[in-house]
N, C-alpha and C positions, 0 to 999 in steps of 0.2 A: 503493500500499500505506499501512497504517496506520503511525505513527511507530515503535511497538513492533516491527512486522515489519521496518521498515527498519534499526532500531537493532540487532536481534539478526542481521540478515544484514551489516551493517557490522562487528560485533563479530567474526563468524566470517572474513570476508573479511581483516580485519587480523591474526587470529589465524594464519591460512594463510600471509600473507605474512612475519609474524615467523618463524614456524616454518621457513620455506625459507631466511632469512638464518641462523638458528641452525644449520640442518642444514648449510649450507655452511661456516659457522666450524668446525664439528665434523668437517668432511671427508666428510660423508654425502651431500652434493651437490656436483657439479664446479663449480657456478657460482650465483649468486644470479638465478634466472630473471626474465625481463622479460615474457614472453609474458602476455597478459590471459587470464583465466578466467571461468566463469561459476558462478552459483549458482542452483539452481532446487529446486522442490518436486518429490519422487520421485513417480512415478506410483503405486509400490507402497509402502505405508506401512512395510512391514518394512525398507525401505531408508532409514528415518530421516525426520526433519523437513525437513532440507535436504541437498542433495547438491551436490558441486563436481567439476568435471572438471579442476581445476589440474594434478593429476599427468600427465595426457593432454596437456593443452595445453602442457606443459613438454617433452614427450618429444623432440621433435626438436631443440630448443634446447639441452637437457642431454645428449642422445645416449645416454639410457639408458631402459629399460623404464619405462612408467607406474607398474607396481606398486611398482617400487623407489623411484620419486620419491615416491609415496603413503606407503610405509613410513618413509621419511625423515622426511617432514613430521609422521607420527604420532608418531614418536620424539621430537620436539622440540616439539609444539604445546602451547601453555600456555592452557587454556579458562577459568582462574580470572578472574572479572570480566565472563564471557560469559554468555549464556543458555544455552549448550552444556553438556551433561553430560558427553557423550563423542563421540569420533570413531572410525570404524571404516572399514577399508579393505575394498571390495567389487569383485568382478568384475575386470576389466582395470586397475582403479587409482581407482576413484570413492572420493571422500571423503564418507562419510555421517555426518551430525552429528544427534545426539538431543538435543532440548531438555529442560531441567529442569522440574520441576514448577512453578516460580515464573514460567516463561514463560507457561504456561497461566493461571496464576492472575492475571497482570498483564493479560492479555487481556480477562478478564472484568472486572476492576476498571476497565479503560479503556473498555469498552462502557458499564457503568454510570455512569461519571463525565461521559461526553460526552453521554449521553442523544440527544437529536434530532441533535445534530451528528455523532454517530459515523457513520464512512464518507465524510464530506466532506473535500474537499482543496482545496489551493490552486494545483493545476497549471496553471490557466488564468490565473493571476496578473492576474486582473481585465479580461483582454483583452476588448474590446467585440465582441460577436457578434450579428448580426441572423440571425434565423431566419425564414424566410418560407414558409408552407406552406398548403394548402388553395386559397387565391386562385381559389376557384370562379367560373366564368362568371356573372356576375349576370343572366344572361338567362334562367335557369331554375333548377331545383332542384338541389341537391347530389346526386352519385351516389355509388356504391360506392367509387370510388378517393378521393374526398374524405373518406370514412368512414376508410379506411385511413391516408390523409395526415394527417388531423386528430389522430388517435391517436399517431401516429408522430411528427408534428411537435413537439405538445405535450410528449410525454414525452422526446424528445430534448432540448428545451429545459430541462427540469427536470434532466436528468442533467448538461447543461452547467453549469448554475447550482451543482450539488452538486460539481462538479470545479473550482469557483472561476472560472468566466467570467462576465462581466457580459453577460447575456443579454436581448434583447428579441424579442417575437414580432410578426409582421406580416402582416397580409393585404393583398395587391395586388388593387385592385378594378380590373378592366379595363372601364372606362366610356367608352372610345374606340375607334376603329378599325371595321373592317367588320362585326364582331359586333353593335355598337350600331346601325349601319345596318340590318342584316338584323332586330334587335330592333324598330326602329321601323316598317319595312315589315310585319312579322308582326302587331304590333299594330294597325296601321292597317287591314289587311285585316280582322281580326276585328271591329274598331270599325264599319267600313263595313257588314259584313254583317249586324250588329245591327239595321241600320235598312233591311234589304232589298236591299242592294247585291248584284247578281249578279257577283261577282269570285271567282276561284279563288285560293287560297293557293299561291304558288309553292313547287316542289317542294323547293328548297334552302332555304326559309324555316323558322321555328320552328312546329311544329304542335301543340305540347303544350297540355294543358290549362290550364296556367298562364297561357299568352297569352290564351286565351279568358277566363280569370277576371280579368286585369287589365284587358282591353278592356271587359268587362262593368262592372267598377268605375268606370272612367272614365266610362262612358256614363251610369251612375247618378247621377253628380254633374254632368256637363255636358251630358246629354241628347245632341241632334244638333247642337248648336250649332257644332262643329268640322268639320261635314261639308262646309261651303261655305269654309272657310278653304282657303289654299294647303297643297299637299301637304307640304312641308318643314315649315310652321309646325305643321301637326297632328300629323306624327310627331314632332316635337321636344317638343310638349307631352305626347304620350302616353309618351315615353321619360321626360320630366322626372316625370311621375307615377308610372310603374311602376317605375323603376329604384330610387329609395330604398326603395320598399316590398320589393322583392326583396333588397335587401342588408340591409334590417332583419330579414327573415325568415331569412336566411343567418345574421346575427348571433345572432338568438334561438335558432336550432337549435344553433349551435355553443356557446352559453353553456349550452344545456341538455346538451350533450356535455362540459361542464365545461371549455370552452376559452376563455380571456380573451385577448384581443390588447392589446399596448401602443399599436399604431398600425394604424389603416385608411388606407393609401395610395391615392389615387386617381389613375389614369393622366392623366386630365384635367389634374391639377395641373402635370403635366410640361410641357403645351402652354401652360398659363396663365402659368407662370413661366419660359419660354422655354428650357427645358433640352433639349427636343428639338431645337430650332434650334442650341443651343449645341453639342451632340455632333457635329451635322453639320459645323459650321464647324470644330470642333477638328480633326476627321478631314481635311477638305478642305485646312486650312493646314498640317497635318503632312505632306502628300504621301501619305497613305494612300489616296488615291481618284482617280479618273479619270472623265471623261465620255465616254459613247458612246451614240449614237442619242438623244441628249437626255436620258439618265438619269445619274444618279451612281452609279458602282460602287465597291466596297470591293475593295482588292487581297488577297483572301483568300488567293490562292496564295503570297503572300510569308510566310504564317503557317501553312503547313503544309496548308491546305485543297485539295480536288482541283480546284475552281473559284471563280472570283469571283462575288459576288452584288450585286444592286442595293439601294442605300440610299434613293434618291428617284426616283421614276418620271419618265418624261418629262413627266407632267402636273403635276409639281411636289409630289406627294403622297408622304410617308415611306411606305416599306414596313412591315410589322408588327414587323420587328426593331428598328427605330429607337426607337420608345418604350421597349423592352426595354433597349437600350443606355443611354439616358438615365436609365431607373430604376435599373440597376445603377451606372452612374457617381454618381447621386445618394447611393446607399447607400455606396459605398466612398470616394467623394471628398468629395462635398458634406457629407455627414452623419458621415463619418470613421470607419465602423465597420473594425475590422481585418479581420474576415472576415463574408462574407456566405454563409448556407446557404440553399439552395432545395431543396424536396422536390416533384419533379416525377414524373410517369408516365413509365415505360419507354420510350415512344414518343418521347421527347424527346431522345434520345441525339445525333443528327445536330445539332439546333438547339443543345444545350448548347455542343458543340464550335465552332459558328460563333459564338456569344456570348463564349465565352471568348477566341477569336482576336481578335475586334475589340476587347474590353477590352485585351488585351495591346498592341495597336496604339496604345491610348490611354495607355500606360504603367502599367497597372494589373496587377500580378503575377498570374499565373494561380492561384497557391495561395491568393489571397485570396477567391476564388470557388468553393464546393464545391457541387456539384449532385449530390444523391441521387437516383437512378433508382429509383422504386418500382415493384415487379411488380404485376401484377393480382391480384385476389381472386375466388374463386368461393365461392359460398354453396352449401351441401349440406345437404340433408334427407331423411333414410331412404336415403342413399346416391345420391341423385338431385340433380343441379345445379338450383338454383332461379333463374330469372331474372325472375320477375315476383311482385309483391307480392300475397298472397290478398286483401288489403283493396282494393286500388284496380285490380288486374288490370294495372297498368303496370309498366315497370321499376322495380326497387327502388331507393329514394331513401335518404338518410341519415335523413330523418325516419321512414320505414317502419322502418328499423332500430331506431331510438330508441324506436319506439312498442313494436316487438315483442321486443327483447333487453335484458335489464338493462345499463345504462351500464357498470358495473364490468366485466362480462364482455366488452363490446365494446373497452374501452379495454385491458383486459389481453391478449385474444387477438389483437388486431391487432398487438401488439408481443411476438408470441411467436416471430417469424422476422425474419431478417435482411432490410431493406428490398429488397434485391436478389433475394430468395428469393419466387416465387410461391406462394400460400397458400389453402387451403381452410378455410373457417369452416363447421363443423358447428353448424347452427341449433339441433338437438336438444340438442346436448351443451352449448351455451351458456346453455340455460336449466335444465339438469339440476343438481341438488343432490346431488352425489356426488363422491367422490374422483377421478372421471374428468374432471371439470371443473376445469381448471388453477386458475382464479381461486377457485373455491368451496374447492379443496384447501387454498390458501394463507390464505383468510380462516378456515377452519375450525380451522387449527392455531393461528391467533391467538386465536380465540374459545376454543379447548380450552385454552390457556394461562392465559386470564382466569378461566375456570371454576375452574381449578385453585386459583389465588389466592382466589378467592370460597369454595371449599370449605373450604380451610384457614383462612381467617377465620371461618368459621361454627365450626370446631373450636378457635377460639381461639389459632391459630397465625400469628403475623404475620411478615413478612419482615423481617430486621435487617441492618445492614451486617456483612458478613463479614471476618474478618482474613486477611491473605495466606496465613497457615498452613491455615486452614480451607478456603480456596479450592484450595489444593494437594492437597486429597482427591479433586478432580475428576480421577481417574486411570485410569478405564475406557476401553475403546476407543471406546465410544460418546461418552462425555464429551468425550474428545479430539478426536474428528472432528468434534464440533459445534462446539468452541472453535476449530479450525482453520478451519472455514468462516467463522466469524464474523470471524477475523483477517483473512480475505481481501476483506472487504467493500469497503474503501476501494480497493484495487486493482481491482477489479471495476468499480466506478463510473468510475475513471479510465479504463480501458480501454474501457468504453462510450463515454465522451465521445471518446476518441481516435478509435476506429473508427465513431462515429455510429452506435451499434447498441443502442439501449435495450432490445433483447431479452435483452441479457446480464442485465439487472437482474431481468426476470420468470423468467428460467431460475433465476437464483440464489435468487429468492423459493421457487420450487418445491423447489429442492435443499435450502435450510434448513428448509422445512416437512417434507420427507420425513426428513431427518436428526433433526429433532425428535421425530418419531413413533417413529423407532427408539430413539433415547435414552430416551424416557419409557416405552416397552414393556420396555426392557431394565433401567433403573435405577429402583429403588424410591425413592420420596421419604417418603410417610406412614410413619411408623413406624421410620425410621432414626434413628440417634444424632443429637443436636441439631445438632452441627456439620456433620455431612454433610448432614443435611436442610436447612439454612440455605444450604450451598454449592450444593446442587441447585437450591434456589429462587431463588438468585442467577442460575444459568445460565438457569432459566426465563424470568426477567425479562429477561435479555439477549435472548433469542430473541424474546419478546413485543415488545420494543421496536424491535428491528430489522425484524421483520416489518411491525409498524405503521408505522414511519416509512417503509419503502419501498413500501408499498401507498398510504399518503397522499402520497407523493412523486409517483405517478401518478395522483393524484386519484381513488383507489379507496377504497372504505370498508373501514375495519379494525374488523369487529364485535366487540362483547365477549361476543356469544351468538348462537348460530344454532339 
């Protein structure tokens, strides 16, 4: 929450505690209560701006009815020097507080004074956090899951930054292991087929058009010169040619998606620098492994798993989990990030448990690795699920989406739901320019406010700084509700960071846009007395700036006209 919100709540908490002491001194309470109590915003605004359960929290301790406790507090409470204008007792004994006009005026002044920094906080205390997301297999094009993961990961990183964390974004390039062997085999088959070889592509190989394209490009450069070379040499050359092109294509599409990474970390580096061997030895030396049938096993059952699993096969080759262990050990130990956050598909649930268990065996606290399991996305058009690209006739890729759907819409819509929730994306709605399209709705609100200022400028009316007294004129229900919403931004961003849920920010944007439209339809600006006119212009400026800041925070355009 913002400093002003915290200050107002702190003042009221202290006033309640002081009133309880005064009530005891006067004989109206049997003791000075010690039980903790809460302050919260009532669901119904008629119940005030802030409500406390203090009287009920003290009932058992003081052995008297909550309402009697509440009346004793009200009889002795001193609200001078606080933002509260009055306190009332409601229901069974709730203490309901109503803020002074000055509180609302000061929120507006705070928003205007902080500008782009409004809503930011330091709850993260500069803690170093590494967010790894997308990390698509470089053997083929990016798919729908990568599209959602990209928007989610990038926007989560920006939310964490706004909450005061030192964040880095990372893409993990899986350029080792079985998928690269399969990649080399697939390229090799297509390369040989170009020169008439009658060989079939294995069923479990990669059959996509992208493999054929890379084999063709290799052949255009080298001709058939690799046909006579040893198989392993030929496949290694094909992989060395095709893999960087695929990675660069991934990078290009992600940059087009407005995603920039701080680091592209290659799995192969873990083998080159010896970290794969190092983690195996660390586990072996710590007694967390045993040998059986020539293989090295991890004692997973000692860490709550249902069965042990193999780390190194009997042929001496590590299983696929070992480089992942080395990679996360590198993140949290070698590079010293306080926390690592991974965004994975929901089908990785079991694997996430295994990885956390083995890191715990290496002395890395489980809470330092957070894995966000992201549910699937369905694309819908005209009420029907869409699985194929109209342009290519193939499965829809990220590149297809970037060609067909505005990037603003993609980034906003993919952050409309909690990561754990499955979601449908309506392709017709994504391109629709109407209030039904969430991102258009928010952008239109920003553009509408910009047009208001433009129209006023054309009339010779310019916004000026308002006095506190002038801002106190913002006292209608619509104005107060809009200011309350602005006051909650800092807390909303902080909670989005804590919950790893950037969708809280997109929902806030929609609520703010909707509340602005209600305000502007109910409260006239042009033609009002000059002080009220300027106060309402100041409120418009607050909403414009906050909407613009939040849209740009998610790398979504904040247009001045539409």
